[in-house]
C-alpha positions in Angstrom: 0.0 0.1 0.0 1.5 3.4 -1.0 0.8 6.4 0.7 1.4 10.0 -0.7 1.0 13.3 1.2 1.3 16.8 -0.2 1.6 19.8 1.9 0.7 23.1 0.3 -0.1 26.6 1.3 1.1 28.2 4.5 2.6 31.7 4.7 5.3 31.1 2.1 3.2 28.8 -0.2 6.0 26.2 -0.5 4.8 22.8 -1.2 6.2 19.5 0.4 5.9 15.9 -0.6 6.4 12.8 0.8 5.7 9.0 -0.2 6.2 5.7 1.7 4.9 2.0 1.0 3.8 0.1 3.6 5.4 -3.1 2.4 8.8 -1.9 3.8 7.4 0.3 6.6 6.0 -1.2 9.8 5.2 1.9 11.5 3.2 3.1 8.5 1.4 -0.2 8.4 0.2 0.2 11.9 -0.8 3.9 11.4 -2.9 2.9 8.4 -4.6 0.5 10.6 -6.0 3.6 12.8 -6.7 6.0 9.9 -10.2 6.4 8.6 -9.5 8.4 5.5 -13.1 8.5 4.5 -14.2 10.0 7.9 -11.5 12.7 7.4 -13.0 16.1 7.9 -13.2 18.4 4.8 -10.6 21.2 4.5 -11.3 24.5 5.8 -9.5 27.0 3.7 -7.9 29.9 5.9 -5.2 32.3 5.1 -1.7 31.1 5.7 -2.7 27.7 6.8 -1.4 24.6 5.4 -3.7 22.0 3.5 -2.8 18.4 3.3 -3.9 16.0 0.3 -3.6 12.7 1.3 -3.7 9.6 -1.0 -3.6 6.0 0.1 -3.6 3.6 -3.0 -5.9 6.0 -5.0 -8.4 7.1 -2.2 -7.7 10.8 -1.8 -8.7 13.2 0.9 -7.9 16.9 1.4 -7.7 18.1 5.0 -6.9 21.4 6.6 -4.1 22.0 9.1 -6.8 22.7 12.0 -8.5 19.4 10.9 -5.5 17.3 11.2 -5.8 15.3 14.2 -4.9 12.0 15.9 -4.0 9.0 13.8 -4.2 11.0 10.4 -1.8 13.7 12.0 0.7 11.0 12.8 0.4 9.5 9.5 1.2 12.8 7.8 4.0 13.6 10.1 5.5 10.1 9.2 5.3 10.3 5.7 6.7 13.9 5.5 9.7 13.0 8.1 8.3 15.6 10.4 9.3 15.5 14.0 6.5 14.8 16.6 
């Protein structure tokens, strides 16, 4: 299972991308078991805020920075290699 995350927006408007494969990433496999992409809240546009496009094997959701919580936040941070 492949996971791709694109972060866009923010003050500078710089885009950041990450991609991982669960076949070789046990942490990602665990996170995917806890994520409900279909239940992700829709993105709320806000100035200078990030939005995240999350693609899990072709299922795509766009989530705003303020709505990015719990396991979905952990998944995004892992794929983008961001610290906790």
